[in-house]
C-alpha positions as CSV (number, residue, x, y, z in Angstrom):
1,M,83.7,99.3,78.0
2,K,82.6,101.7,81.0
3,A,84.4,100.8,84.0
4,A,82.3,100.2,87.1
5,S,81.8,102.3,89.8
6,A,84.7,102.9,92.3
7,G,83.2,105.2,94.6
8,W,81.0,104.9,97.7
9,D,78.0,104.3,95.4
10,D,78.5,100.8,94.6
11,G,77.4,99.8,98.3
12,L,80.8,99.8,100.0
13,S,81.7,102.5,103.0
14,L,85.0,103.9,102.8
15,L,86.4,101.8,105.3
16,D,85.0,98.4,103.6
17,D,87.3,98.6,100.7
18,P,89.9,96.6,100.2
19,L,92.2,99.2,99.7
20,L,92.1,100.3,102.9
21,G,91.9,96.6,104.6
22,G,88.3,96.1,104.3
23,G,87.8,92.1,104.2
24,L,91.1,91.1,105.2
25,P,91.0,88.5,107.7
26,R,92.3,89.1,111.2
27,E,95.0,86.4,111.3
28,A,96.4,87.9,107.9
29,Q,96.0,91.5,109.5
30,A,98.1,89.8,112.4
31,H,100.8,88.7,110.0
32,L,100.8,92.1,108.0
33,D,101.6,94.0,111.6
34,K,104.3,91.5,112.5
35,A,106.1,92.0,109.0
36,A,105.8,95.7,109.7
37,A,106.7,95.3,113.4
38,C,110.2,93.1,112.5
39,Y,110.9,95.2,109.1
40,H,114.7,95.1,110.2
41,L,114.5,91.0,110.0
42,T,114.1,91.0,106.2
43,D,113.6,87.2,106.1
44,V,111.3,86.8,109.7
45,A,109.0,89.9,107.8
46,E,108.9,88.3,104.4
47,T,107.4,85.3,105.8
48,H,105.0,87.2,107.8
49,L,103.8,88.6,104.3
50,L,104.0,85.2,102.6
51,D,101.6,83.9,105.7
52,A,99.2,86.9,105.2
53,A,99.4,86.3,101.1
54,T,98.5,82.5,101.8
55,I,95.7,83.4,103.9
56,A,94.2,86.4,101.8
57,P,95.7,85.6,98.3
58,G,95.3,89.0,96.1
59,H,94.0,91.3,98.7
60,A,95.0,94.3,98.0
61,A,96.2,95.4,101.3
62,V,98.8,92.6,101.1
63,L,99.9,93.3,97.9
64,I,100.3,96.9,98.8
65,A,102.5,95.5,101.7
66,F,104.6,93.3,99.6
67,Y,105.0,96.5,97.1
68,R,106.5,98.7,99.8
69,F,108.7,96.1,101.4
70,Y,110.2,95.0,98.4
71,F,110.5,98.9,97.1
72,Y,112.0,99.9,100.3
73,K,114.4,97.1,100.8
74,G,115.8,97.6,96.9
75,R,114.6,94.8,95.5
76,L,113.3,96.8,92.6
77,V,112.5,93.6,90.3
78,D,110.1,91.9,92.9
79,A,109.0,95.3,93.5
80,L,107.9,95.3,89.4
81,D,106.2,92.2,89.8
82,I,104.2,93.1,92.7
83,A,103.1,96.2,90.1
84,R,102.3,93.7,87.6
85,E,99.9,91.7,89.8
86,C,98.6,95.0,91.1
87,L,97.8,96.4,87.5
88,A,96.1,93.0,86.8
89,K,94.0,93.4,89.9
90,A,93.3,97.1,89.3
91,L,92.7,96.4,85.2
92,A,90.2,93.5,86.6
93,D,88.7,95.0,89.3
94,N,87.7,98.2,87.0
95,M,86.6,96.4,84.2
96,L,89.2,98.1,82.4
97,G,90.3,94.8,80.1
98,E,93.4,92.9,80.6
99,D,96.0,95.6,79.1
100,W,97.0,98.7,80.5
101,R,97.9,99.9,77.1
102,E,94.7,99.9,75.5
103,V,92.7,101.8,78.3
104,M,91.5,104.8,77.2
105,P,90.6,108.1,78.9
106,G,86.9,107.4,78.4
107,D,86.9,104.5,79.9
108,A,86.2,105.6,83.2
109,D,86.3,108.9,85.3
110,F,90.1,108.8,85.9
111,S,89.3,112.4,87.4
112,D,86.8,111.1,90.5
113,W,89.3,111.6,93.1
114,G,87.1,109.4,95.4
115,A,87.1,106.3,93.4
116,L,89.6,104.4,95.3
117,R,90.2,101.6,92.9
118,L,90.8,104.0,89.7
119,R,93.4,105.7,92.2
120,F,94.7,102.4,92.7
121,F,95.0,101.8,89.3
122,L,96.5,105.2,88.6
123,F,98.8,104.9,90.9
124,T,99.8,101.1,90.3
125,L,100.7,102.4,86.5
126,K,102.6,105.1,88.0
127,G,104.8,102.7,90.4
128,Y,105.0,100.7,87.3
129,A,106.6,103.3,85.1
130,Y,108.9,104.4,87.8
131,L,110.3,100.8,88.3
132,N,110.6,100.3,84.9
133,L,112.8,103.5,84.4
134,R,115.0,103.0,87.7
135,L,115.6,99.2,86.0
136,G,116.8,100.7,82.5
137,R,113.6,99.7,80.9
138,I,113.4,103.4,79.5
139,A,111.1,102.2,76.5
140,E,108.3,100.3,79.0
141,G,108.7,103.0,81.6
142,R,108.1,105.9,78.9
143,R,104.8,104.4,77.8
144,A,103.3,103.7,81.1
145,A,104.1,107.5,82.3
146,E,102.8,108.5,78.8
147,K,99.8,106.4,79.4
148,L,99.2,107.9,82.8
149,L,99.4,111.3,81.9
150,D,96.7,110.5,79.0
151,L,94.4,109.2,81.7
152,D,95.2,111.7,84.1
153,G,95.1,114.7,82.2
154,A,95.0,117.2,85.4
155,D,98.4,114.9,86.2
156,R,97.2,114.2,89.9
157,I,99.5,111.5,90.1
158,G,102.6,112.8,88.8
159,A,103.5,111.4,85.4
160,R,104.7,114.8,83.9
161,V,107.9,114.6,86.4
162,L,108.9,111.2,85.1
163,I,108.6,112.1,81.4
164,D,110.5,115.4,82.0
165,V,113.2,113.4,83.2
166,L,113.4,111.3,80.4
167,D,113.1,114.2,78.2
168,R,115.8,116.0,80.0
169,M,118.2,112.4,79.8
170,E,117.6,112.2,76.1
171,D,118.4,116.2,75.8
172,D,121.2,115.3,77.6
173,D,122.4,112.6,74.9
174,E,122.0,114.8,72.0
């Protein structure tokens, strides 16, 4: 099944796209802003993120905020959980099925840089690959990086870097 258009021709203006905060209730945005302002107070910031998620569950802006928070706090397992949520959302939003492993290059125009939701899927897949590698889940990380390179043949997202690192690691082991 071909993915739905994720560009501007679906009736959304660029700023209305949820990836850029469109449709996010003001109260949820206020919590995201407070979380950013008190980032150094981990528990307080995380409480604001949780409050934003209660107000706008599954909103891309909230998921991205959680991902960044966990990633930069070094909570990679938590970041990986959020990456999985983002993958599920991106797959559903782009009508790409339920498993990233089954997505094929012809399922959507992955070269359309203006298709924000498709780009979100690709960047999420890269984050998922990277986090798996950092957590020592090498086989899963490689599969995700190879799928990303398969979908993004021009390698705009940068999967080749991950694969090259893995290849060098394997060469060093031999």
